[in-house]
C-alpha positions, -999 to 999 in steps of 0.1 A, spaced: -216 -42 -701 -219 -44 -663 -225 -80 -651 -259 -88 -637 -244 -100 -604 -228 -66 -599 -260 -48 -608 -279 -69 -582 -255 -57 -555 -261 -21 -565 -299 -27 -565 -304 -49 -535 -286 -36 -505 -287 1 -511 -323 -3 -522 -333 -20 -490 -319 8 -469 -332 35 -493 -367 20 -494 -376 33 -459 -363 68 -468 -382 69 -501 -414 60 -484 -413 91 -462 -400 112 -491 -430 102 -512 -456 108 -485 -442 142 -476 -438 151 -512 -475 145 -519 -484 167 -489 -461 195 -501 -475 194 -536 -510 204 -524 -503 230 -497 -537 247 -497 -556 214 -497 -538 203 -465 -536 237 -449 -562 230 -422 -541 202 -407 -516 210 -379 -492 191 -357 -486 200 -321 -450 211 -317 -446 191 -284 -443 159 -305 -415 173 -325 -377 176 -318 -369 206 -297 -354 226 -326 -389 231 -339 -402 246 -307 -405 283 -305 -378 299 -282 -376 336 -280 -397 341 -311 -373 321 -333 -381 300 -364 -397 330 -382 -424 332 -356 -428 369 -363 -420 390 -394 -428 425 -382 -454 446 -363 -478 474 -370 -484 503 -346 -521 511 -348 -535 546 -347 -548 539 -312 -513 530 -299 -517 493 -298 -495 469 -317 -503 441 -341 -475 415 -342 -476 392 -372 -458 364 -390 -460 326 -390 -480 327 -358 -507 348 -374 -517 382 -360 -517 391 -323 -528 424 -307 -506 437 -279 -499 468 -260 -469 492 -263 -448 470 -241 -455 438 -259 -467 423 -226 -503 412 -231 -514 394 -263 -549 388 -277 -555 367 -308 -564 389 -338 -570 359 -362 -608 357 -363 -620 351 -398 -590 333 -411 -597 297 -422 -587 268 -399 -550 259 -398 -519 278 -389 -508 279 -425 -539 300 -433 -526 324 -407 -492 328 -423 -491 366 -427 -465 386 -446 -478 421 -440 -505 440 -421 -513 476 -431 -535 504 -418 -545 532 -442 -548 568 -431 -586 564 -428 -581 535 -404 -589 505 -426 -569 473 -420 -556 449 -446 -536 417 -444 -514 400 -470 -513 362 -464 -501 330 -479 -535 323 -494 -549 357 -502 -556 393 -494 -579 401 -464 -597 431 -451 -608 436 -415 -645 439 -408 -648 464 -379 -684 454 -372 -679 417 -368 -642 420 -357 -630 395 -382 -610 392 -413 -627 386 -447 -610 376 -480 -611 397 -511 -622 378 -542 -595 388 -567 -583 376 -601 -549 361 -592 -526 335 -607 -507 332 -574 -527 336 -542 -497 346 -520 -497 383 -512 -464 396 -500 -468 433 -491 -491 463 -486 -485 500 -490 -504 533 -491 -501 564 -512 -525 591 -499 -560 574 -500 -548 545 -523 -541 511 -509 -516 490 -529 -512 452 -526 -486 430 -543 -489 393 -549 -459 376 -565 -469 387 -601 -491 417 -601 -499 450 -584 -534 456 -571 -545 491 -562 -577 509 -552 -591 537 -531 -591 525 -495 -627 517 -485 -623 487 -462 -641 456 -474 -658 477 -502 -624 485 -518 -624 477 -555 -589 467 -567 -575 473 -602 -550 446 -613 -519 460 -629 -493 442 -650 -460 461 -646 -441 472 -678 -412 452 -691 -379 466 -677 -349 476 -699 -326 447 -709 -353 421 -700 -345 386 -711 -372 359 -707 -353 338 -683 -361 321 -650 -338 308 -623 -324 274 -628 -334 266 -592 -370 274 -599 -369 254 -631 -355 223 -613 -380 229 -584 -410 229 -608 -397 198 -627 -393 180 -594 -428 189 -581 -445 186 -616 -457 222 -614 -438 228 -646 -468 214 -664 -495 228 -640 -520 206 -622 -516 176 -645 -479 177 -639 -483 178 -601 -508 149 -603 -483 129 -624 -456 135 -598 -481 124 -571 -485 92 -591 -447 88 -592 -447 92 -554 -473 64 -550 -453 42 -574 -422 49 -554 -440 38 -522 -451 6 -540 -416 -1 -554 -402 4 -519 -427 -19 -502 -425 -46 -530 -387 -44 -527 -389 -51 -490 -413 -80 -497 -389 -94 -523 -360 -92 -498 -378 -107 -467 -406 -130 -480 -385 -159 -494 -370 -166 -460 -404 -162 -444 -420 -186 -470 -393 -211 -464 -399 -211 -426 -436 -214 -430 -432 -243 -454 -408 -260 -430 -435 -259 -403 -460 -275 -427 -482 -244 -429 -501 -231 -460 -480 -206 -480 -505 -200 -509 -515 -165 -499 -480 -153 -490 -466 -168 -522 -493 -150 -543 -485 -117 -526 -448 -123 -533 -453 -132 -569 -478 -104 -576 -457 -77 -560 -425 -89 -578 -444 -88 -611 -456 -53 -607 -423 -41 -592 -407 -51 -625 -435 -37 -648 -438 -3 -631 -400 0 -629 -397 -7 -666 -424 17 -676 -415 46 -653 -378 43 -646 -368 74 -667 -394 96 -649 -383 82 -615 -346 90 -623 -356 125 -633 -375 129 -601 -347 117 -579 -320 136 -598 -337 170 -597 -344 166 -560 -307 164 -553 -302 201 -563 -329 217 -542 -309 218 -510 -273 226 -501 -247 217 -510 -257 211 -546 -281 241 -545 -250 263 -543 -239 251 -577 -271 263 -594 -283 292 -572 -270 320 -594 -279 307 -628 -308 316 -651 -321 297 -681 -348 303 -707 -382 289 -696 -392 255 -711 -415 263 -740 -453 259 -732 -445 251 -696 -459 267 -665 -428 289 -664 -433 302 -700 -453 332 -690 -461 364 -710 -458 385 -678 -421 395 -673 -428 398 -635 -444 364 -631 -436 351 -595 -409 378 -591 -424 405 -570 -413 404 -533 -418 438 -515 -426 474 -519 -419 508 -502 -436 541 -511 -410 568 -503 -431 599 -498 -400 621 -496 -390 611 -531 -425 604 -544 -414 571 -558 -420 534 -552 -390 511 -544 -398 477 -557 -380 446 -545 -380 416 -569 -361 384 -574 -343 402 -603 -331 431 -580 -345 463 -566 -362 488 -590 -378 523 -587 -407 540 -604 -430 569 -597 -461 553 -610 -472 518 -619 -478 529 -655 -441 537 -658 -413 513 -666 -395 501 -635 -358 511 -635 -332 490 -619 -309 507 -594 -272 505 -603 -263 497 -567 -279 465 -553 -278 451 -517 -271 414 -511 -303 393 -509 -305 356 -503 -318 333 -530 -345 325 -505 -359 360 -508 -361 393 -490 -377 392 -455 -373 428 -443 -375 460 -464 -381 494 -449 -369 530 -450 -342 538 -425 -335 575 -432 -337 600 -460 -315 581 -485 -310 547 -468 -331 515 -466 -329 485 -443 -327 453 -462 -328 419 -445 -327 383 -457 -309 351 -449 -278 368 -463 -278 392 -434 -290 427 -424 -278 457 -444 -280 495 -448 -283 503 -485 -281 537 -501 -289 534 -538 -266 563 -545 -235 544 -534 -220 511 -545 -209 502 -509 -234 485 -486 -231 486 -448 -232 451 -431 -248 455 -397 -236 421 -386 -200 431 -388 -202 469 -386 -182 471 -418 -187 475 -456 -201 443 -470 -177 420 -487 -191 396 -512 -195 360 -499 -170 341 -520 -180 307 -506 -213 307 -525 -233 298 -494 -270 310 -498 -270 322 -462 -250 346 -441 -239 348 -405 -273 360 -394 -306 348 -409 -330 377 -409 -366 367 -406 -379 402 -400 -376 435 -381 -399 450 -354 -401 486 -341 -416 496 -308 -436 528 -300 -403 546 -291 -386 538 -324 -364 510 -310 -358 483 -336 -356 445 -329 -341 419 -352 -360 387 -356 -332 362 -363 -343 328 -375 -322 308 -351 -317 331 -321 -351 349 -321 -357 385 -313 -327 406 -304 -323 444 -297 -309 463 -327 -287 493 -317 -301 494 -281 -301 473 -249 -338 469 -242 -348 433 -243 -379 420 -260 -405 402 -237 -406 364 -238 -430 346 -260 -462 342 -239 -479 309 -233 -511 318 -251 -492 322 -283 -471 291 -278 -502 270 -271 -519 283 -303 -490 281 -327 -486 245 -340 -467 235 -371 -486 230 -403 -486 196 -420 -470 213 -450 -441 228 -429 -436 195 -411 -435 177 -445 -409 203 -457 -387 197 -426 -389 159 -432 -384 162 -469 -353 183 -466 -338 162 -438 -338 191 -413 -358 170 -389 -328 148 -384 -305 178 -376 -307 170 -338 -291 136 -346 -267 144 -375 -259 181 -367 -247 199 -398 -242 166 -417 -280 164 -422 -275 184 -454 -260 153 -470 -292 133 -467 -309 148 -498 -280 146 -522 -268 112 -511 -303 96 -510 -310 112 -544 -278 98 -559 -284 63 -544 -320 64 -557 -308 71 -592 -283 42 -590 -309 18 -575 -335 27 -602 -310 25 -631 -295 -8 -619 -330 -23 -614 -339 -14 -650 -307 -28 -663 -312 -61 -644 -347 -63 -659 -336 -57 -695 -307 -81 -691 -330 -108 -680 -354 -100 -708 -327 -101 -734 -314 -133 -720 -349 -149 -723 -353 -137 -759 -318 -151 -768 -326 -185 -753 -360 -185 -770 -343 -180 -804 -318 -208 -797 -346 -234 -790 -347 -257 -822 -381 -261 -839 -393 -295 -832 
């Protein structure tokens, strides 16, 4: 058995340093657990490190654009929707009707049907454009996941995808009635989910739905209390000693010290196993440990939030209707499929392009048999009829990334096309760059910069993952999550062992006291 003096060293000094880190982890974790609830709260980017400021449309400011029937453009992405001309020179906000908060303007797709109706797929729902009031209005749909990822047309039918179902209806603007379609089970289907998603949902508590998330919120509050009470335990004895030496009253401070120490021990004893699970799972949600689990799938935990009857639950990512072939090309987290009608069984293409575990960000038809596929793995030309995939970043046939890194040399956030057919790559770090031509994209205008803050959820994510410290630590910031998680496990376990050792010692001494 490890000596109590050794355990105290593991608990005291690492715990003191870690306490301040765990406080901000807990606060940001609670914000992240309730994204829609906090979606109206934004933070001005001028108060953040320069890496979070928009420069040349970087940081996924834009995902794509839509050329309207009148010749104007709608540019959309994390900045919302902005109307501009054919030269991308003058911008007007096109966000009327969206709820307050930049996160409510996170747009994944904007689509205009042949009859001129406009639809928008956003983080928190599907919207249609009211041409009379010039504002967006939400459709009230039966959804398990509010996030809509793409829109497409086939003749007079509008098709919308959220992450689990297909919704289709005859395009009639805000009067459109959508039919909810559950896609058929594909061949060879096994009820498995990614190990990453499983660990993520355990960490957030979502694995058990709302009650699970609220329990993890409670663990966050307990972690804050344990951190603060640990700081009190470290500093208060010296403070009490100094106050007593000066002849001042120490009653209140002593009561605070004794009370916090009592509940530090009790809460640690009751919840240590859940806290260890919380800290341990968090270690695997960012590189480098993410690499170890990124490609693994496991059966869903029975009766959990992941144990769904829908084989496509939270797996749908994008859709193309190829009118030349009269078929839909469906991108999912399980690969890319094809089907002629949504009543048919989706068939997996034998050839698959590389797509980052973080998902597909650009998917469009390039020519008769080729599609443009972009993600944080890179930008590729993919022909389903051939096994070789063309890597546009190197100009060569793609060679599989043997390092296991979840990102490639270029991180594709989207692709834009101007009125002349020129494509632009929206790269996450470098911003918008010409693709196969030399015509530069205009600079990001002041009116967009002034109206594009960072959502509280995104700021919490940057803090929670340690990316906010990248300007200080450079690439070493990725070690914050695994190291702090490991230390948190050690501190929690050592604290529990110290408490049980003391308890056993007291019980032993009590038994040795002779009856008098």
